[in-house]
N, C-alpha and C positions, 0 to 999 in steps of 0.2 A: 503493499500499500504506500501512497505517497501523499504527503500533506502540502497543499499548495494554498498559501494564504491562510487566513484565519479559520476557515471552515470548509475547505474544499479537500476531499479525500478520494483518491483515484484508485480503483480496483485494477489489478493487473490481469486483464484477459487477452487472449489471442497472440499471446507472446512465447508459447511453449517452444516452437521450432527456433526461433531466435535466441531464446534463453539457453537451450540445449547447444546451439552453435558457439555462444559465448563461452559456457562451460568447457567445451572441448578445446577450443582455441587459448584459454588461459590456462587449462590444466597442462598444455604442452609447452608452457613458458611463454605464450605469445603475449603482443602488446595490441590492444584494440582501441580505436577511437571510435566512439558512439557518437552519431550526430543526429540531428533531427530538430524540428522547430519547438518553441515553447509549448509546453502541454502534450507532447508526443509520448510521454511516459518513460523519459530516459532515466530519471531518478528511481522510479518504481522498478525497472529492470535492475539498477544497481542494488536497491534493497533485496531483491530476490537473489542476486549473485552472491551477496554477503551472507544472507540466510543459508544458502546452499553451499557454503564453502567451510571445509572443516579446519580449524586452526585459526590462529589470529590474523585479522584483516586490517589494514591500515586505511581509514577513510576520512577524507576532508573534502570541503566544498568552498568555492570562491563566492564572494557576495558582491552583489552590484554596488553596493555603497562603499566598498572597499577597493574597487577596481583601480583607484589611483593613489592607494596607500601602500608604499613600499612594504615587501615581505608579509603582506597580510595573509596570503595563502600558506607561506612557510610556517607563520605562527599557528594556522589551524593544524597543520601537519604536526608541528612539535608538541602541540597541546593534546593530540591523540596518542602520543607515545607515552609509554610509562615514566613517570617522573624520575625514578631512581637511574634510568639509562641516560637521561639528560644530565643529572648531577655528577655521574661518573665521567663525563668528558673531561679531557685535558682543559686546564684553565683558559686559554685563549678561545678554545671552541665553546666551553661552557659560557664564557662572557658573551660571545656573540649570540649564543641562544638565548640567554637571559635578556640580552637587549631586545631581541625580536618579540619575546614574550612580555616585555615590559616589567620584568622581575627586578630590575636595577634602574637607579636613576640614569637619565640620558647622559651619554659621554661623547663629546665630539668624535667624529670618525667611526662611531660604533652603528651597525655591526661591522665588524671586519669581514668583508665580504668572502675573502679566501678562506678564513676560519669557518664561517658559516656553511660555505660549500662543503668543507671536509667534515664538519660536524654532522651535517644531515646524511651524507654518504656513510659516514660511519655509524650513526644511528640505525638506518635501514639495514646495515649488514648485522648488526648485533640483534635487533628486533626480529628480522628475518620473517616478515609477514607472509603469508601464503598468497596475499593479493593485496595490491595497492589500488585504490579507488579515488578517483578525483573528479568532482561534479562540477559543473556549470563553469568551466575553465574559460569561457569567453569573457569572464570577468576577472580572470587572474591578473594581477599586476606584473608588468615586464620582469621586475627583480626576483619574483617567486618563480617565474618560469624558467630564468637562467639558473637558479640555484637547484630548483627540482629536477630540472632536465640533467644537469651535470651529476647530481647525486645518483639518479637511476642509471645513467650510461656507466658510472663507475662500479655499479653492483655486479658482482661475479659470484655464482651465476645469476642472470637476470632475474629480477623478481616479475612475476606476472603483472601486468598493469593495464587498466581500463580507464580511459579518460572520456568524460561526456562533455560535449560542446554543442551549443546552438548552432545549427548550419548557417554558413554564410557569415562567419564571424572573424576571419582574418587570419585562423590557421594557428592559433596560440596551442591547440590540442596538438598539432603534429610537432611543435617545438618542444612539447614535454614528452613525446613517446620516441624512443629511439627507433631507428630503423632495423629490421623492417617492422612495418605496422599494418595492420588490417583496419580499414576503415569501413564501417558498417553503419547504414542509415536505418533508423527506426521507421519502419513503414507505417501508413495510416491502417487502421483497422477496417476489416471488410465488413459488410452488412451482416453478416452471421455474427461476427465478434461484437458489433455494435448492440445486437440484440442481447448478448450474454451481459454486455457491460450495463446497458439499461437495467436489466433484470437484477443484477447485483447491487444497484443503486436505488431499487425500489421504483423505477420509473415505467410508465406505461409501454407496453410492447409496440402499440400502434405507432409510437414516434420513430421507430426504427428508421423508416424511409426519410421523413423529412429531417430528423436529426442528423443521419448520415450525410445527406446532401449539403446541409448548412455547415457541418463541422468539417467535412472532408475526411472523416474517420480519426481526428485528431481527439484523443480521450478527455482532455481538460475542456475543449470547445464542447464536446458532446455533452459532458456533465452540466456544464453552466446552460447551455442552450435547452437541454432537456428539462432542467429544472425550471427555467423561465416558461417554457411552453406548457409544462405540466401545471404550474401556477396559475397560468392564463386558461386553463381548460374550460371551454364553453365559451371562449372569447370569440367575438365575431371578426377579428382581425387576422389577416393572413400571417403566415410565419415570420416574414419579412418585418413586420410591425410590431412583433412582440418585445417588450421592454426587457433589454438584456442588462445584467448587472454592470455596474461602472467599471469594476476590475476587469471584466471580459472585454469591454470596449476599450479600455486603456491597452490590453494586450493587443487587440486587433490593430489599433492605432500604431502601436510600436512596430509590429510587423510591417505595415504599410510604409513606415518612416524608414525602413531599412533601405528603400531605393529613392532615387532623386526625384524632385517634383516633376521633371520631364516625363518620366516613366508614368507617374500617377496621373498626368495629364492624358497619356494614352489609354491608361487602364479605365479611366472614367466612362469614355463611350462604350469600352467593351462590357462594363457592368450594366450599362442602361440598354444593351440590346439583348434578344433572345439567343441569337446564334452569332456571336462575334467571330470574325476571321481577320486575318491579317489584311487580306486585299480591301475588305470592308472598311477598316480603319484607315487604310491608305486614301481610299476613294473620300472618306469623310474629312480629309485633311490632316492626317497623321503621317507624314512623309518618313518619319524616323520609327514606325511602327514595328518593324522586325526587329531592330536594334533594341527598342525599349523593351519589347516583349521578352527578348533574350535575357535581359537584366532581371525582369520580373520573374522569369523562370529559374533562374540561378538562385534567386531569393526565396523560392518555394511559394511564390504567389499564385502563378499560373502554370498551364502546361500548353503547349503549342504542338498540334499533330503535324504529320509530314504534309497533310494538305491545307495546313494554315489555320485549321479551326482552334480557338483560343477556349480554354475552360479555367475556371478559377479553381484552385485546389481546395477552397472551402467557400461554400455560399455566402458565409458572413463577410468574406472579404468584400464581395461585391455589394452587399447591403450596406457595409459601413462606408464604402466609397461613396455610394448613391446618397446616403443620408447625410454625409459631411460636405457634400457639394451644395452650392447655392442654387436657389430656383432659378436664376438666370443662367447659370451654367448648364443645369440640367435641361432646360427648355431649348437652349440653343443647340445642345447636342441633339436633342430628339428631333428638331428642325432639320439638322443637316443628315442624321439617320434616315429621316423620313424621305429624303431625295435620293439616298445612295443604297438602301437595303435592297436586296434582291428579291426577297419574299413579299408579296402584296400584302399578306397579313401583318407582317412586321412593319411595312411602310405605314399601313393606315393606324396601326397602334402607336407609331411615332408621331404621326400627325395629331392623334388626340392628346398625347402626353407633351406636346409642344405648346399647348395652350389650355386655359381653363375658362375661356369664353365660351357659354353656351352656344350651340350651332347646330340647328336642326339638320341640316344637310349633311354635317359631319356625323351626327348620331345615326342618321339612316345608313351612311356608308359603312359605319362600325357594324350596325345590325346585319347588312348584307355580307360583310366579311365574317361576322360569327356565323351565319348560316352555312358558310363554306369552310368553316375552321377544320383543322386536321384531326381535332379531338374535342370532346365537350368541355373539358376544363378551359381550354383556349376560347372556345365559344363563350362560356361564362364570363371570362375576364373582359372580352371584347363588348359583351352586353352590359356589363357593369360600367364601362367606360362610356357607352352610348346613352345610358340612363344619366350619368354625371354631366354629360354634355348637352343633355336635353333642356330647352328653354322652359323657364317656369310657365309660360303660356301654354305649355303642352303636357299638362300633369298626366293625362291618359297615356301619353306616349312613354312617360317615365316609368309608369306602373307596369305597363306592358313589357317594357324591357328589364325591368328588375324580376318580373315574374319568370320571363325566359332565362335569365341569368341564374335564378334560385333553381329553377328546374334543370337546366344543363349541368349546374355544379352538383346537384343532387344525383344525377345519373352517372357523373363522373367521380362521385365518391369524395368531392372536396368539400369538407363539413365547413372549413373556414369561409370559403367563398359563398357556399349556400346560406350559412348563417348571416352573412353580412348583408346579402341581396335580401333575403327573406325578412331580417329584421328592418332594413330600410323600407321595404314594401309595406310590412304590417304597421309601420308607423304613419302611413298615409292612407292606405286602402281601407274601404268600408264594405265592398262587395263580398258576400259571403264565398263566392266561387273563388275569388282572387285569394282571399285570406286562407282558405282551406288549402289551396294549391301551395301557398307559401309555406305552411305548416308541414305538408306532405314533402316538400323538398328537402326540409330539414331532416326529416325522418328517413328518407331515401339516402341521403348522404352519409347517414350513420353506419351504413353497411350492416355489420353483425352486431354492433354495439347499440342494441335497441333497448336495453333494459333501464337506461336512465333518462327515458323521454316520457314520463308520465304527464308532465306538464303540458308538452308539446301535443300529445295525444288527446288530452282534455280539451284543450283550446280548439282543437281540430273538430272534435265532436259537437262543441257549443256552436262554433262558426256554421257548421254543415247542418244544424237542426232544421228538419223539415223538408230537406232536400235529398231525395232517395240516392240520386246518382253520387252527390258528394259524401253522403254517409256510406255508401259502398265502397268510395275509395279508402275512407278511414278504416273501416272494419276489415278490408283486405290487408292493411298494414297490421292491424291487430291479430290477424291470423299469422302474419309472418312473424310477428314478435311471439306469440304463443309457442310457436314451433321451434323457433331459435333460442329464445331466452329463457322461456319457462318450461321447456321441455314437455309441452302438453299437446300432443298432435290432436287428442280429442277436442280440446277447445279450439285448436286452430281450424279444426274441420268445421266446427259450429260457425265460427267467424267467417270463415270462407264461403260456407252455404248462405249465411244471411247477406254477406256482400254479393253473391251471385244474384240472389232474389231482389235485393235493392236495385242492383244495376239494371235488372230487367225491367222493374218498375219504372227506373228513371230512363230507359231507353239507351244506356250506354253500353253498347256492344263490347268495347274494348276492355272495360273493367269487368264485364260478366265473364269474358273468356279469361282473363287473368284470375279471377276468383275461382273459376271452375277448374282452372289448372292448378291452383293452390290446393283445392279440395281433392283432386286426383292425386297430388303428391302426397298429402297426408293419409289419404285413404290406402295409398300403397304401404305407408309406414304401418298402419294399423291392421294390414292384412285383409281389407276389406274386398270381398270378390268383385265389387261394382267399380273398383277404381279404373278399370279400362273403359267402361261406359261413360265415366264421368270424364275422362280425358278425351273420349270421342265427342262428348256434348261440347267441350271447350274447341276442339278442332272445328266443329260444324258451326260455331258462331260465325266463322269466316271474317273474323274481325282484322283490321290491319295491325300487323304485330310491331311496327316500328314504334308507337307511342308506348308498348309495354316495357320495354326493357327486355333485351334478349332472353334473360335468365328466367323471366316469368312468363314466357310464351308456351303455349301448348306443343309447339313444334320441338323446342329445347327439352321439355319433360318427356316427349316421346322418345327423344334420342337417349336421355338418362335411364327410362325403362328399358331400352335395348341393352344398356351396359349392365343394368341388374340382372337382365334375363341371358347374360352371355352371348347376345346376338352381336358380337363385336364387329364383324363386316358392316352390317347396317348401320351400327352405332357410330362407327369411324367415318362412313361416307357422309352421315347426316351432319356429324360435328364439323368436318373439313368444309362442308357447304355453309355452314354458320359462322366459321371462323372470319372471313372477311366482313361479314355484317357486324360482328362482335367488335372488330377493330374500329369500326367507325361509331358504335353506339356508347361506348363508354368503358371506363376501367373494369367496373364489376362484371359486365357482361364478358369481357375480354378474359378475365380472370377465370370465370366460370367455364368458359368453353376451353381454355387451355388446360385447366385442372381435368376436365372429363377427357380431353384427348389424351393427357398423360396417362390417365387410369387405363384407358382403352389400350393404348400402345404397350404399357406394362403388361396387362393381362395377355395381350396377344404375342408377347414375346419380341417386341421391338423396343429394347430397353434404351438404346441411344436416343431415339426419338422421343421416348417417354421423359428422359432426363431433360432434354432441350425444351419441351413444352413446360415442364415444371419449373425449370430456372426461369423462364419467361414470365411465368405466372407471378413467381415471388418478386421478380424486378417490377413488374406492373404494380403489385400490391404494395411495395415499398414506396415507389414512385408516387403514388396516389395518396398514401398516407392512410391506408385502408388497414382493417384488422388483419394481421398476418396469420391468425391460426389456420384457415382454410388452406392457404398457400403452403405453409410449413407442413401441415398434414400431408399434402400431396407430394411434396418434396421428401417427407419421411417415407411415404408409400413407395415411390419409385427408387429411392436410394436403398431401401430394402430389398427391391427387386434387381437392379441393375448398377447400384453404385457401391455403397459402404455400409455395413451394418452400424459401425460407429457414427457415421454422420446420420444414418437414419434414427439412431437414439437421440442425437442432439436435436434434430429437427422436432422430433415426436415430442420430447420433453419441453422444449420451448413453445411448440404449439399447443400443448396442454396447458402450459402456464398462461399463454395469451388468451386461450379461449376461457379459462377460468376467470381470468381478469375481467373480461367483458361478458361474463355469463352466458356465454354461448354453449350451451350443453351438447349441442349436436357435434360440434367439432371437438369438443373436450372428449367425448367418447371416442371419436375416430382416431384422435391423436394417442389416446391412451391405447387403442387397439394395436397401432403400430408398434408402440413402446413394448407392450406385453409379448407381441409376436416376436420381435427381435430378441427380447429377453430370452424366450423359450428356445429360438433357434440356436442362440450362442450359450445355451447350458445353464441359464439361471432359471429354474424351474419355479422357485419360490417367488421371485420377482415377477415372473410371468402371470402366476396365479393372482398375485396382489393387483397387478394394474387390470387383468382381464376380469376379475371378479367386479372391481368398480365399473367397467363397461358394462357388464350385465346388470348392475345396480342402476346405473343411469338409463339403459335402454328398457329395463322393467318400469322404472318410474315413469318414463316417457311413453309407455305403452307401445313399444315398437315390437310388432308381432313377425312382420316379415323377415325371415333370417337372410334374404338375399341382399338386403340393403347394406349391411355391415356384417361380415362373416366371421364373427369372432367366436361362434359356438364351438366348432371343432377345434380351434386353437386352444380355448379354455379347457376343453376336454382333454386335449392331449397334454397341457400343462399339469392337470390334475393327475394325470397317470405318471408324468415324470417326477412329480412332487410326492409320489406314494400314496395318492388316494384315488385308485382306479375306479372304486365304486361310484364316487361323486362324478367322475368322468363319464362312466357308462349312463347314468342316469341323465345326465344332460344330452348325451347323444340320443338316447331314446326320445326323450321329450321333443328335441329338435327335429328328429326325423318325423315325427307325426305331423308336425306343422309344415315341414318341407314337402311331404307327400301330399297333403291337403292342397297346398298352393302350387305345386308342379315346379319345384326348384332344383333342377338337376344338378346344377354345379354345387349347391349346398350339400346335396346327397351324397355327391362324390367325396367332398371334403369330410363328411361324417364317416362314410366307409373307410378312408384312410385312418381317421382318429380311432375308429373302432379296430382296425387292423393292429395299430399299435397298441391298443388296450389288451387285445387277445395275445399279442405277443409278450407283454408283461405278465399275463396269466400263465404263460407256458403252452398256449395253443398255437404252436408255430404254424401248422397246416392252415388253420383257419386264418391266421393273420395273413399268410401269403395269398389265400384266395381273395381276402377283401382288398388287399393292396393292389393285387393285380387287376381286379375289377375296377377299383378307382383309377389307377393308371389308365386304363384303357377308356373310362368314361371322361376324364380330362382331356385325353387325345381326341376324342370325338367331339367335344365341346369347343376345341380349338384353344386350349389354355396350356400351352407348353411349359411355363415355369412351374405351374401346378402339378403337371404331368412329371416333370423332372424331380420336384419335391417328393412326390410319392414313391418314384423309383428310388430316391434315396433312402427313404424310410424302408422300402423292400429290400434293398441291398443289405441294410443293418441287420434286418431279420434274418436273411439267408446267413449272413455271417455267424450270428449267434447260432444257427442250425448246423453250423460247421460245413456248410456247402460253399466252399470257397470259389469253386469255378462259377456257380451260380451268382454268387454276390459279386464276383468281378464282373460278369456279364452286365449285371444289372448296374451297378455303379458306373461302369463305363457308359452305358446308355444315358444314364442320368448327366454324367459330365458331358456328353455330346449334346444333349438337349440344352444344357445351360450355356455351353460355348455358342450353339447356333443362335441363341436368343440374346447374348450379350450380358446374361445375368451373372455378373462378376463376382459378387460375393458367394453366389451359390456355386459358382465353378470352384472357387477355393474350397468350399465344404466338401464338394464331390471329390475334388483331387486329394483332399487330406485323408478322405475315408478311403480312397483306393490305395495310398501310399500305406496307411496302417494295416490294410489288408495285406498287402504285397510283403510288409516287414514281419508279418506274423508266421507261425509254422506252416510248412506245406501240408496240404489235405489231399487226400485221394480222391480221384474223380469218382463222381457217383456211380454205382454199379448198376442202378435201375434207371432206364430212361422213361420219363413220363409220358403217357400216351397223349397224342395230339388230338384237337377237335378237327372237324371236318374243314373249317376255314383255315385253321393253322396248317393242316397238312397241305392243303392246296396252295397256300402261300408258300409253304416251305418247298414245296415241289418246284414251283415257278422260279424262286430265287435260286434253288439248286441248280436249275437249267440256265442261269446266268441273267434272268430278267431283272432289270432295276425296279426299284419301289414304285417309280411312277408307272412302269409298263404292268406290274402286278395289278396295281389300282385300277388302270384302264381296263385290264382283262376281266377282273372279278367285279366291276363297277363298285368300287370302294374309294374312299379318300386316301390320300397319301399318308396322313397322319394315322389312319386306321391300320394301314399296312405296316407303318414304322412300329406303332404299339404292339401288333400282334406278333411281328417278327422279333420283338424283343422277348415275348414270353416263349416263342419257339426255341430261341437260343437257351433259354433258361431251362426249359423241359428237357432239351436234348443235350445240355451240358457242353455246348460248343460257344466259341466266341467270335466267329467270323463266317462270312459267306463261303470262304475256302473249306473250313472245317465242316460247315453244313453240308456242301457238295460232296466232300469226302465220304461223310457219314452215310449220305443217302445212296451213293453208289456202291458202299459195301453192304447195303441191304439192312 
């Protein structure tokens, strides 16, 4: 931990690799210069290094106030050494040390510089610390640099030394470090690390995106910005307008003051435009833009891409530049940028910001630009500008523009903009329809965090009184909240049905379709057989889907139902068709479609594509400042399939925390499911049972009956068996099977067969286990779920190994490995390869003397393969799918005790 200022403590997160690298280099007697901007966490790293070093460490730090005081850093070093060592120095050396420590009255000519150098070198040899740590050496006085540099160079053997210095400060750190020295920069934290950092400091997870963008991953900036934003929770102002503490503003100004005024003059227009480039700045009159930006880049203020795009390393730097500029300077630059910006939307935005004079023609141009904006957040900003530029003689125009801004911000998930526009609208609007739509925009912008909006809902109901269509829109949102925040699909169903009835009475086909869609969604959760008919009613409304928000449309729900039903090709085709629409309709829609695509690709065995979609969903979620719980769940889900079990655990744990923070019980249970699954896979049966039991409690409390929505049942049953409670595991299997049979959920039934196979193996019924696992593997192959198929083969291989049928185990585990390799399921590849290695390292077993009989289909496939036919040719001949042929051939290999096509052909020829 690091204390900065009177009350700012930084947690050390995201530095494990760097810390390990530092330990390694220093353990080898190396010298390290650690650089980075203020607040990067250099001192926290030094703390961790000292804590992790056995034996005495010598640590000192320079102070800014002593930068011009000769020998001040030497005094810090001497004060850190045992007093008896200093007192044991020879007379002149002791006198020099006493002079520096002010232990004697000042004497002209003291300290004796040569004596002091020799004294410090002698003290270092005698004390022989395991590590020397010097912090904040950008403030080291020149006299101290000379003495300490000399003393360390005289040390034999050299003592490991680490020096921390703010970057761009003149190289005093290199003067202190003898050559060779390794220079390491402390990098900014990634968005994942930002999430852990915010959690460590008790700050809301939803701030990850905005705080990461504003701070550039600098821990000190993150903490101060996060605290300021959290303190202003519910504020109607954008993040850029949040009041930051003065100590943070001073730090930012100090960083900016590190470059000449000429460079700041170039950075100001870059801060004022959405997409600054070197060429744009040149066109706007900054002829020295390239040179100025190079200086700013060296100082760590900006980065410049090969194509000339300019980006500030922390958003608050641009905010500070803009805030400190005068009104005249800002408007003059906006006027210039309006002439030279390449993007028409940027040009109209700069035109508006170059003046505060009301202008109806300008307001109309802004609205026209907003209607063609690349995303809804941009559209909301342009409509807010249009409302601000609307003349007072057009109050209805201002209301209309504010309403559009609020609704566009709501769809984009921009709570700050939605609240600003809605509050401005509610202050002037009297019409019930306008007021209700303003309230709904705030609700829509909240995303998953609907739990704290009681007052907004109450006002919406009051303003909608007596208007069926308006009440329908409010009750629809109440249905969403009941499902997401209250965990009550029954209440959600009732609210949705009421909304559908009210919408029909009010003649609003769009709200009616949305309400029926919501009703169908929760009916599926509750296992109501009529859910399909309700969805068909929603589709039959034939209402335009654009106003609904894609995630609320019946066509999107139909795609989700295809996912639940393992109709993956149909689901994939539908979702890919919806993706371009989602890219235009808002962040929440895009996140939903990307998450669904990631799930489909993972289940289909296209793990690389699944990871790509999941990463993009996380990025969009963070940039929009939306609740990260849903995106982190998807990231955990696909990491557990095609990435890393360790990363999956991290995402699931953070996702559960974020969902609990926002009272989102739906994604709390989903994140806990992935967490429990990974615990089970990695051998922590007790941890798996604990997490999955809570999932069961949440799902039971929420009356979730359909086991296909979140398939935790078989995993919990398997965890019970692994934890030594097979009876409870079997009871869960039996109860879930009855529901799955009644609802016709083949994917769930296959997973239950696998769980029962593992249960029977634990009871010693190996033959029964093999039959169940064999059947489950075939079912998963027929359903087109290759990773589940491979997972089942992995379980089957372990059962065969316990039966001491080594050849059969090898065949099945090899097939599992191949299945995982073909799908890119990297963590499962490691599991299967490890199982094979352990099998091969065990004692040799004789080949089974008895060849098990083949079924008719198995025999026919074996005959064709033995004749040299490929799997595709066999499938075409027997009118089967290739996956069925592959699964059946795996069983043939196991039954006949062979490992390859060649061995199969030889066995068949021998009769």
